[in-house]
C-alpha positions in Angstrom: 16.3 -85.9 1.4 19.9 -83.6 0.7 20.9 -84.0 -2.6 16.9 -83.6 -3.4 17.3 -79.7 -1.2 20.8 -78.8 -3.5 19.4 -80.1 -6.9 16.2 -77.6 -5.9 18.8 -74.8 -4.7 20.6 -74.5 -7.8 17.4 -74.8 -9.7 16.5 -71.6 -7.8 19.6 -70.1 -8.5 20.0 -70.7 -12.1 16.9 -69.7 -12.8 17.1 -66.3 -11.0 20.1 -66.0 -13.1 18.3 -66.3 -15.9 15.9 -63.7 -15.0 18.6 -61.3 -13.4 20.2 -61.7 -17.3 17.0 -60.6 -19.3 17.2 -57.6 -17.6 18.8 -54.8 -19.7 21.6 -52.6 -17.9 20.3 -48.9 -16.8 22.6 -46.2 -19.9 25.0 -44.4 -17.3 23.4 -41.8 -19.6 19.9 -42.5 -18.1 19.9 -41.4 -14.4 17.0 -42.3 -12.2 15.2 -39.4 -10.7 13.3 -39.7 -7.8 11.6 -37.1 -6.1 10.8 -37.6 -2.2 8.1 -35.2 -0.8 9.0 -34.5 2.9 5.6 -33.8 3.6 5.2 -37.6 2.9 8.2 -38.6 5.3 11.6 -37.9 7.2 14.2 -35.8 5.6 17.1 -39.0 4.7 20.8 -38.0 6.0 23.0 -38.2 4.0 24.3 -41.8 4.4 20.4 -43.4 3.9 20.1 -41.5 0.0 21.1 -44.0 -3.0 23.7 -44.3 -4.4 26.1 -44.0 -7.9 23.7 -43.2 -10.6 20.5 -42.1 -9.2 20.3 -38.2 -9.1 17.6 -37.3 -6.1 15.2 -34.3 -6.1 14.2 -33.2 -2.8 10.9 -31.9 -2.6 10.5 -29.8 0.2 7.5 -27.8 1.3 6.6 -24.3 0.8 7.0 -22.2 4.1 3.1 -20.9 5.2 2.8 -18.0 4.1 0.8 -16.5 7.1 -1.9 -14.2 6.1 -1.3 -10.5 5.6 -2.5 -8.6 8.5 -5.3 -6.0 7.4 -4.6 -2.8 7.7 -7.1 -0.9 9.9 -8.8 2.3 10.3 -10.8 4.5 12.2 -12.9 7.1 11.0 -14.5 9.6 13.7 -16.0 12.6 13.5 -14.9 15.2 16.5 -17.7 17.9 15.2 -20.2 14.8 14.5 -22.7 17.1 13.9 -21.2 19.2 10.6 -23.6 19.1 8.5 -24.2 20.6 4.5 -26.2 23.1 2.2 -29.5 21.8 2.1 -30.9 20.6 -1.0 -34.7 22.1 0.4 -36.0 23.9 2.7 -36.3 21.1 5.4 -34.5 18.8 4.5 -33.0 17.8 7.7 -33.4 20.0 11.1 -30.3 22.1 12.2 -28.9 22.4 15.5 -27.5 25.3 14.6 -27.5 26.8 10.7 -25.3 24.0 8.7 -25.5 21.6 11.9 -27.5 18.7 12.4 -27.5 15.7 15.3 -29.6 13.8 12.0 -26.3 11.3 11.3 -28.3 10.9 7.7 -27.2 14.6 6.9 -23.9 14.8 8.9 -20.9 13.9 8.2 -21.9 10.5 9.9 -23.1 10.0 6.5 -20.1 10.8 5.0 -17.9 8.2 7.5 -20.3 4.9 7.0 -19.9 5.6 3.2 -16.1 6.0 3.3 -16.3 2.8 5.2 -18.1 0.9 3.3 -16.1 1.8 0.4 -12.7 0.9 1.8 -14.0 -2.2 3.1 -16.0 -3.1 -0.2 -12.9 -1.8 -2.8 -10.1 -2.2 -0.8 -10.6 -5.2 1.6 -9.8 -2.7 4.3 -10.8 -3.3 7.9 -12.7 -0.3 9.2 -14.2 1.1 12.8 -16.8 3.5 12.2 -17.5 5.3 16.0 -20.2 7.6 14.7 -20.3 9.0 19.1 -21.2 12.6 19.1 -18.9 14.0 20.9 -19.7 17.8 20.4 -22.3 16.6 22.8 -22.9 18.7 25.7 -21.3 21.6 24.3 -19.1 21.8 21.3 -15.8 23.4 22.8 -14.5 20.4 24.4 -15.2 17.8 20.9 -12.0 17.4 21.1 -11.0 16.4 24.3 -14.0 14.1 24.6 -12.7 12.4 21.6 -9.0 11.4 22.4 -10.9 10.1 25.3 -12.5 8.0 22.7 -9.1 6.9 21.1 -7.6 6.5 24.9 -10.4 3.7 25.7 -9.2 2.4 22.2 -6.2 1.7 23.0 -7.1 0.6 26.6 -9.1 -2.5 24.8 -5.7 -3.4 22.7 -7.3 -1.7 19.3 -4.7 -0.2 17.2 -5.1 1.6 13.9 -3.0 2.4 10.9 -4.9 5.4 10.0 -7.1 7.5 12.3 -8.9 9.6 10.0 -10.7 12.7 11.5 -13.6 13.5 9.4 -14.8 16.7 8.3 -16.6 19.5 6.5 -15.1 22.7 6.0 -16.4 26.1 6.5 -16.6 28.1 3.5 -14.4 30.9 2.7 -14.5 33.7 1.0 -10.7 33.8 0.0 -10.4 30.1 -1.0 -10.2 29.2 -4.6 -13.7 30.5 -7.2 -14.3 26.1 -7.8 -16.2 24.9 -4.9 -16.4 21.9 -6.9 -14.6 19.6 -9.3 -15.9 16.8 -12.1 -14.5 13.6 -10.4 -15.5 10.4 -12.3 -18.6 12.8 -14.0 -20.3 14.2 -11.0 -19.8 17.2 -9.0 -17.4 16.8 -6.0 -16.8 19.3 -3.2 -12.7 19.6 -2.8 -11.0 17.9 -0.1 -8.1 19.2 2.0 -6.1 17.1 4.7 -5.6 19.4 8.1 -2.4 18.9 10.3 -1.5 20.4 14.0 1.6 21.1 15.0 0.7 20.9 18.7 2.5 24.6 19.7 -0.8 26.2 20.5 -2.8 26.4 23.5 -6.1 24.4 24.7 -7.8 26.0 27.2 -4.9 28.5 28.2 -2.6 25.7 28.8 0.5 24.3 26.5 -0.4 21.1 25.4 1.9 18.1 27.0 2.6 16.3 24.4 2.7 17.4 20.8 2.5 15.6 16.8 5.1 14.4 15.2 3.4 16.2 12.6 6.0 16.4 10.0 5.3 12.8 8.8 1.9 13.3 9.5 2.2 15.9 6.7 4.0 14.0 4.8 1.1 11.0 4.8 -1.6 13.9 3.7 0.8 15.0 1.0 0.8 12.3 -0.2 -2.5 11.1 -0.1 -3.0 14.2 -1.3 -0.9 13.8 -4.7 -2.4 10.6 -5.4 -6.4 12.5 -4.8 -5.2 14.7 -7.6 -3.4 12.5 -10.1 -7.3 11.5 -10.2 -9.0 14.3 -10.2 -6.8 17.0 -10.5 -7.6 19.5 -8.2 -9.7 18.0 -6.4 -7.5 18.3 -3.1 -6.5 21.5 -2.0 -2.8 21.5 -0.5 -2.9 20.6 3.1 -3.3 23.7 5.9 -0.6 23.6 8.4 -2.2 25.0 12.5 -0.9 25.3 15.7 -3.9 23.2 17.5 -3.4 19.3 17.8 -6.6 18.1 16.7 -5.7 14.9 18.6 -2.6 13.4 16.4 0.0 13.0 18.9 -1.6 9.7 19.1 0.1 8.1 15.9 2.4 9.3 12.9 -0.7 8.1 10.9 -3.5 10.7 12.0 -4.7 13.6 10.2 -8.6 15.6 10.3 -9.7 15.2 6.1 -12.2 18.6 5.2 -14.3 16.8 2.7 -16.1 20.2 1.1 -17.7 23.1 3.2 -21.4 24.5 4.0 -21.8 25.7 0.7 -21.4 21.9 -0.8 -24.6 19.7 -0.8 -23.9 16.0 0.5 -24.1 14.4 -2.3 -21.3 17.0 -3.9 -19.0 15.3 -0.5 -20.5 12.2 -1.2 -19.2 12.4 -4.5 -15.5 13.2 -3.5 -15.1 10.1 -1.4 -14.1 7.1 -4.1 -11.3 9.4 -4.6 -10.4 9.8 -1.2 -10.5 6.3 -0.8 -8.1 5.2 -3.0 -6.0 7.6 -1.4 -6.2 6.1 1.4 -5.8 2.5 0.6 -2.6 4.0 -1.4 -1.6 4.8 1.9 -1.7 1.7 3.8 -0.5 0.1 0.5 2.4 2.3 1.0 3.4 1.2 5.1 
């Protein structure tokens, strides 16, 4: 029995040697290449890696990149009832000349249109606050809009840009051009207003003042972007001593879209250039 087992074992070993001899040796110049995907197994310690003649390439999974936070913009209207030159008599019901509570014809319409362009064309997250801050008296409109801003902060909501959207009042001293060609349409001219906070409100100085030079730099950058697209569409920023709630952020500006001698259509035609400037400012933040 033992002799039979011995002969069988010898035959098995001999067949293995013959099989191994039939396999050609791996040339020294042709190293095997292994891809080790660390998403499927634990990373090997150095002493566990294959030995000589084997090249190991460790394929590390790309680090998951957090989704870029969407930029946020708040559009609101401290002077909510500001309106434009009617196209025809009776187009809207005025509260007084060039003012109306009808949001279809006031600056609220512009805010809604600007918000739509920013969302659709630039992927910006926009909150359009159409609250009427003029009621019951326009004299306290900025106090009420400031309260609304503070309520956003209290709820934990912050924004990259705060745009208080207005229309200007026509002045004979302004440039003779009241419109500029923008994409083939007559467009109302734009302007940013920046407050230094050095003035007074109700006879008292402002306790908190804006970092107005940073707000001005933002306004100048947006002015440059607008005029690069449509030369002359945006006038130079206006600097005044009021505060205009711009102490809340260095991303706070007051934007004037046209004046009371412009039509609503002319004001709407200026919005694509304004939206492009806002998006460019957000990209630069």
